[in-house]
Every structure is written in C-alpha cells, then in structure tokens.
C-alpha positions in Angstrom: -0.1 0.1 0.1 1.4 3.4 -0.9 1.4 6.1 1.8 0.3 9.6 0.7 3.4 12.0 0.8 2.0 14.2 3.4 1.1 11.3 5.5 4.5 9.9 5.1 6.1 13.0 6.1 3.9 13.3 9.2 4.6 9.9 10.2 8.5 10.4 9.9 8.2 13.5 11.8 6.2 11.7 14.7 8.7 8.8 15.0 11.8 11.1 15.2 10.1 13.4 17.7 9.1 10.4 19.9 12.4 8.4 19.2 10.4 5.0 18.8 11.4 1.9 17.0 9.9 1.4 13.6 9.4 -2.4 12.2 8.9 -3.4 8.6 8.0 -6.9 8.3 5.1 -9.2 6.9 4.3 -11.1 10.3 3.6 -8.1 12.4 6.3 -8.8 14.9 7.4 -6.1 17.2 10.6 -4.2 16.3 13.7 -4.8 18.5 13.8 -2.1 21.0 17.5 -1.3 20.3 17.0 -0.5 16.8 15.4 2.6 15.2 14.5 0.6 12.0 14.1 -3.2 12.2 13.5 -4.7 8.7 12.8 -8.5 8.6 11.8 -10.7 5.6 12.5 -14.3 4.5 11.8 -13.6 0.8 13.0 -10.0 0.2 16.5 -8.1 0.9 17.2 -4.5 1.8 18.8 -2.3 -0.9 20.7 0.9 0.1 21.2 3.7 -2.5 23.2 2.5 -5.5 25.7 4.7 -7.4 29.0 4.9 -9.4 32.4 5.8 -7.8 32.1 9.3 -9.4 28.6 9.9 -7.9 29.8 8.6 -4.4 32.7 10.9 -4.4 30.5 13.8 -5.2 28.6 13.6 -2.1 30.1 16.7 -0.6 27.4 19.1 0.4 26.7 18.5 3.1 29.9 16.3 3.6 29.0 12.3 4.1 28.0 11.4 7.6 30.3 8.9 9.6 28.7 5.5 8.8 27.0 6.5 5.7 26.3 3.3 3.6 26.2 2.9 -0.1 26.3 0.3 -2.9 28.9 1.2 -5.6 28.2 -0.2 -9.0 31.4 0.3 -11.0 35.2 0.4 -10.7 35.2 -2.2 -7.7 31.6 -2.8 -6.9 30.5 -3.4 -3.4 29.4 -1.8 0.0 31.2 1.1 1.1 30.9 3.0 4.2 32.3 6.4 5.1 34.7 6.3 8.2 34.8 10.1 8.8 37.6 10.6 6.3 37.4 8.2 3.4 35.1 5.6 2.0 35.9 1.9 3.1 35.3 -1.0 1.1 33.3 -3.5 3.6 33.2 -6.4 1.0 35.3 -9.4 1.7 38.3 -9.0 -0.3 41.2 -9.5 2.0 42.5 -6.3 1.0 44.2 -3.8 3.2 42.0 -1.2 4.3 44.2 0.7 6.7 47.4 2.5 6.3 50.3 0.4 6.9 48.8 -2.9 5.7 51.2 -5.1 3.9 49.8 -6.7 0.6 51.5 -9.1 -2.0 50.5 -9.7 -5.6 49.3 -13.4 -6.2 49.2 -13.1 -9.8 45.7 -12.2 -9.8 45.0 -9.5 -7.1 46.6 -7.8 -4.3 46.3 -9.8 -0.9 46.5 -8.7 2.8 49.2 -10.5 4.4 48.3 -11.7 8.0 50.5 -10.5 10.8 53.6 -12.6 11.0 53.1 -14.4 7.7 55.9 -14.4 5.0 55.1 -12.6 1.5 56.3 -11.8 -1.8 56.6 -8.4 -3.3 55.2 -6.2 -0.3 53.7 -2.7 -0.6 52.0 -0.3 1.8 48.4 0.4 1.1 47.4 3.9 0.8 45.0 5.6 3.4 42.1 4.9 1.3 41.0 1.4 0.6 43.0 0.4 -2.7 40.8 -0.7 -5.5 43.6 -2.5 -7.5 43.1 -3.4 -11.1 46.6 -4.6 -11.4 48.2 -1.3 -11.7 50.9 0.1 -9.8 51.9 3.8 -9.2 53.4 5.5 -12.2 56.5 7.4 -12.1 56.8 11.2 -13.5 59.8 13.7 -13.5 58.9 17.6 -13.9 60.3 19.6 -17.0 62.2 22.7 -16.2 60.1 25.9 -16.7 61.0 27.9 -19.8 59.2 30.8 -21.7 58.3 32.7 -18.6 56.1 35.7 -19.5 53.8 38.2 -18.0 50.9 35.7 -17.5 52.3 32.4 -18.8 55.0 29.9 -18.6 55.8 26.6 -20.3 56.6 23.3 -18.3 55.7 19.8 -18.4 56.9 16.3 -17.5 58.0 12.8 -18.5 56.1 9.6 -17.5 58.9 7.4 -17.1 56.6 4.3 -15.9 52.8 4.1 -16.4 52.5 1.5 -13.9 51.2 -1.1 -16.3 48.1 1.1 -17.7 47.9 3.3 -21.0 44.8 5.0 -19.5 47.0 7.6 -17.7 46.1 11.3 -16.9 49.2 13.4 -17.0 49.8 17.3 -16.6 51.2 20.0 -14.3 49.8 21.5 -11.1 51.0 24.8 -9.6 50.2 27.3 -6.7 51.9 30.4 -4.9 52.3 28.5 -1.8 54.6 25.5 -2.6 53.9 21.7 -2.9 51.1 21.9 -5.2 48.6 19.1 -6.1 45.9 18.5 -8.2 43.5 20.1 -6.1 45.2 23.4 -6.9 45.4 24.7 -10.4 46.2 22.2 -12.8 46.1 21.4 -16.6 46.2 18.2 -18.5 48.3 17.1 -21.6 47.7 13.8 -23.4 47.9 10.3 -21.9 50.6 7.5 -21.7 54.1 7.4 -21.0 56.8 9.6 -22.4 57.4 13.4 -22.4 54.8 16.2 -22.7 54.6 19.9 -22.6 52.1 22.3 -20.7 51.7 25.9 -21.4 50.1 27.6 -18.2 48.1 30.7 -18.8 46.3 33.0 -16.6 49.1 33.7 -14.0 49.3 37.1 -12.2 52.4 39.3 -13.1 55.4 39.7 -11.0 54.4 36.5 -8.7 56.3 33.4 -7.7 54.9 30.4 -8.5 55.8 26.5 -7.6 54.9 23.7 -10.1 55.0 20.0 -10.3 54.3 17.4 -12.9 51.8 14.7 -11.9 50.8 11.4 -13.3 47.5 9.5 -12.3 46.6 5.9 -12.8 44.2 3.6 -11.1 46.6 3.3 -8.2 46.7 6.9 -7.4 48.5 10.3 -8.2 52.2 10.6 -8.1 54.2 14.0 -8.4 57.5 15.0 -9.8 60.2 17.4 -8.3 59.0 20.9 -7.6 60.2 23.8 -9.7 59.6 27.5 -9.0 59.5 30.4 -11.3 58.5 34.2 -11.1 56.4 35.9 -13.7 57.5 39.1 -15.6 56.2 42.6 -14.7 55.5 43.3 -18.4 54.3 41.2 -21.4 56.8 39.8 -23.9 56.1 39.0 -27.5 55.5 35.4 -28.2 53.8 34.6 -25.0 50.4 33.0 -24.5 48.1 36.0 -23.5 44.3 36.6 -23.7 43.3 34.3 -26.2 46.1 33.9 -28.5 50.1 34.9 -28.7 51.3 38.6 -28.2 52.5 39.6 -31.7 53.5 43.0 -31.1 53.9 45.9 -28.2 53.3 49.5 -29.2 56.3 51.7 -28.9 56.8 55.4 -28.5 55.7 57.0 -31.7 53.3 54.3 -32.6 49.7 55.2 -33.4 47.5 54.6 -30.1 50.8 54.6 -27.9 50.1 56.1 -24.3 52.9 56.7 -21.9 52.2 54.5 -18.8 50.1 51.9 -20.4 50.8 48.8 -22.4 49.1 48.3 -25.8 49.7 45.7 -28.6 48.4 43.2 -30.9 47.6 39.5 -30.2 47.5 36.9 -32.9 45.4 34.0 -33.0 47.7 31.0 -32.4 46.9 29.4 -35.9 45.3 30.4 -39.3 41.6 30.9 -39.7 41.7 29.6 -43.0 44.0 28.3 -45.5 42.1 29.6 -48.5 39.7 32.3 -48.3 38.6 35.2 -50.8 38.7 38.8 -49.7 35.4 39.1 -51.0 33.0 41.2 -53.2 34.9 41.7 -56.4 33.8 44.7 -58.2 32.4 46.3 -54.9 34.4 49.2 -53.7 34.9 49.4 -49.8 36.1 52.8 -49.4 37.8 54.1 -46.2 40.2 51.2 -45.6 43.7 52.0 -44.4 47.0 50.4 -44.2 48.2 52.0 -41.0 48.7 50.6 -37.6 45.7 50.3 -35.3 43.1 50.6 -38.2 42.6 46.9 -39.0 39.3 46.9 -36.5 37.7 49.7 -38.5 38.9 48.4 -41.7 37.1 44.9 -40.9 34.0 46.6 -39.9 33.9 48.5 -43.4 34.4 45.2 -45.3 31.6 43.1 -43.4 29.1 45.9 -43.8 29.8 46.5 -47.4 30.0 42.8 -48.3 27.5 40.0 -47.2 29.3 37.3 -48.6 30.0 34.5 -46.3 33.5 33.0 -45.6 35.3 36.0 -46.6 38.6 37.0 -44.8 37.3 39.8 -42.8 34.1 37.9 -41.9 36.0 34.9 -40.7 37.7 37.2 -38.2 34.8 39.3 -37.3 32.8 36.0 -36.4 35.7 34.3 -34.7 35.2 33.3 -31.0 38.4 31.9 -29.7 39.5 31.2 -26.1 36.8 33.4 -24.6 37.5 36.6 -26.9 35.1 37.7 -29.8 36.8 41.0 -30.7 39.2 39.5 -33.4 39.6 41.4 -36.9 41.6 41.0 -40.2 45.0 43.1 -39.7 45.6 46.1 -41.6 48.9 46.1 -43.8 51.2 47.5 -41.0 49.5 45.3 -38.4 50.1 42.2 -40.4 53.9 43.5 -41.1 54.2 43.3 -37.2 53.2 39.8 -37.4 55.8 39.0 -40.2 58.6 40.5 -38.4 57.8 38.5 -35.2 56.5 35.3 -37.2 59.0 32.9 -36.0 58.5 33.8 -32.3 54.6 33.9 -32.7 54.6 30.5 -34.5 52.0 28.7 -36.5 52.4 30.7 -39.7 53.4 29.2 -43.1 56.8 30.6 -43.9 57.5 28.3 -46.7 54.8 29.5 -49.3 52.2 31.3 -47.2 50.4 34.4 -48.5 48.0 36.3 -46.1 45.4 38.8 -46.8 45.2 42.2 -45.1 42.2 44.4 -44.5 43.4 47.0 -46.9 41.8 47.6 -50.3 43.6 48.6 -53.5 40.7 48.8 -55.7 37.2 47.6 -56.3 38.9 44.1 -57.7 41.9 44.1 -55.7 43.4 43.9 -52.2 46.6 43.8 -50.4 48.4 40.6 -49.4 51.5 40.1 -47.5 53.9 37.2 -48.1 55.1 35.4 -45.3 58.2 33.6 -46.9 61.4 35.2 -48.3 61.4 39.1 -48.2 57.8 39.5 -47.2 56.7 41.0 -50.4 53.3 42.7 -50.8 51.1 42.9 -53.9 47.3 43.5 -54.7 46.0 40.1 -55.9 42.3 39.9 -57.4 39.7 39.8 -54.5 38.6 36.1 -55.5 41.9 34.8 -55.0 42.1 32.2 -52.0 44.7 33.1 -49.5 45.4 32.5 -45.8 43.9 34.4 -42.9 45.1 35.1 -39.5 43.0 37.1 -37.1 44.3 39.4 -34.6 43.0 41.5 -31.6 44.0 44.5 -29.6 45.0 44.5 -25.9 45.5 47.4 -23.3 47.0 47.1 -19.6 46.8 50.2 -17.7 
C-alpha cells in the first residue's frame, strides 16, 4: 500500500520526535527495542542507495556522515561506508584497508598479509581502500620551466613508468604556496608514458609560482620534483596571453601609444583559413587604411559593405576563440608586425604562405603579405584564395 506523501512526512516526523522503534515486516512482529528501524523478511532483501564511484565521491554538500552506507556499481563494485575521512570497502576482499597494511601480488590480485606471515613483493597500502586493477603507481619527472612571461609559462614532464596502464592522466599543477597538488590549479596534456609539454596561462604578473608534474592511474596520483619561477612585470612578444600569442607591443611614436600603458596586438595561435577570398570583387569598400591601429575599423567596413559568407574579414569578425570575440583582419602595417615576429609567434606558413590584409587597393583588388622570403606585398584579385590570420588589440593600464 502506498502512503500519501503528506502522511509519510507526518509519520516520519512523529517517529523522530518520539524516538520510537519502527518495524517493517510481514508477520506483524514488534521491532527490536535497540533499533530505530528493524526490517525483517525471509523472501526479500534490503537495498541501500546504488551509485557509481564518481557519484559517491560527489557527495560533498553536506559532507558524508560517519557511517553512511552505499552500494557502488562500478570500478570495484560493493558495499562502502564512510569512516569520517574516506570511503571504506566492507566487502570480503582480503585487501588492506588501513594505512600500513602489507600486501603481496598473488598473480591475480593484491592480497593482505596476516601479521607474521611471509609474503612476496610487499607494498604499503594507501590511506583509502586500494581498488587495485593490477596497476601500480606511475613515475613522473618535472620538466624545467621555460618561456616565462607576464601571465604564462611553459613546463611539462616525463612519465617514465605508466604503472602498467595506458589510460593515465598526466599534466602539471601549480600554486603560490608550494607543494602544489591536483586540488590546486592544474592542466592536463595527453595520456600514456613519455614526455609532454604544458603551457600554463592566466597567471598573475610579478608573482612566484611553484609547479610540479603529476601522473594519475588506477593506483593513484604521483608528483615530480617541484620547480619555481617568477612571472615578469611586463608582457613579452610570443607569450600566450588573452586568447592567443602577443604579436607586437606598441612603442613610443606608434599610433595609439599611451605613456604608462601597455598596448599591443595579439595574434590567433593558428590560421583561420588556408584559402579564403577577400570578397565582393567589383564592389568598392572605401575608407580602408594600411596604418597600424586601423585593422578593426577596416574589418567593420568590409563586413558592412560585403555580405558574402566565408570571406577573410568575416571569418575574423565572427571568430570566437579562447573566450574572446573581438578579432579582426589586420591592416597592412599590423600584419607587417606579425611578419617581423613570425618565428616567435609561430603557426604561420613560412614556406609559401600568403596572407590577406584588410586594406583594399581597388574594387577588384586587395593587399596581401607574403610570409616567406623577404615578405613582399602585392594586390591580387579579391577572388584569390589566401590564408587568414586574425588579431585582436589589448591594453594594460
């Protein structure tokens, strides 16, 4: 018989307030006086909440009560209870569940060694019940820190032993207080053994950070040696910053230069197209300029005067990249800055790459910039398919 919700709530409140024992059975017997809930049956069992390991570990608000019981359905299925600090497997696995328990590998699984018994390869268990799948802890070293900038740096690591598992998570973690863990800021980079590189961004300028490589498999997480570095007080060309790579920083005498402020160009980290037209051949887009600082205005003129989809300026104007939407097709003098720093910025086709600018030469022609050789510039037809690289402006006051 189903109990109406309001009645069930009232009944529960009444039992709690009177601290009575509740019995659930089919024979009408009285509940045991020492139990708040006495369930008895000879034909049916009792089902606690069933959930995955990830769902179990997500119980955090409020935190699990000491003694909370669940049935885990994946990883190592079974009954688990919370002992106040971690989840404990109460199944009869004969594995160590306490820090300091000794185990040996019997060829199939890790087995707890009774006190005073000889064993084979011995290993201390971790503080949480080990859910062994045959893996052992991986090994990882931390790479030196390089390309330190205003808000970024490059590091990485080398997983020298994956612990017998290809499904391994690796990366770096960092903090400003030392001994960082994956509970602090982190970034991952691929899987498996071998070397890897991580570009850390979003850092605060003129700040000391501590960084370590990490590797995680079924046995747990291990860390490499700790390195430290201090970010710069001003940005530098080539560093990862605000959605791309810093391509140029304005100098005294440049249009838009303001004493005491840092202005510049950020290039997208890769090309937006390897073959797009400038667009609308035969249509004059009056008012475009080749000067530094005019690329955004040029792009607006082009997309307002040419509705063709997929043209170079529209690809930049529509771009949403790394959280930024204010990208544009650079003017001639802006793309010259990218050409001069092309090796530092990276990602350009420097063998045969030809890139559009946002400067119109005539109703049928627009200016391009070669990114090979001496970097010539000509006025091909607007219908020519050339490469596109978007830029955006930034300012730090």
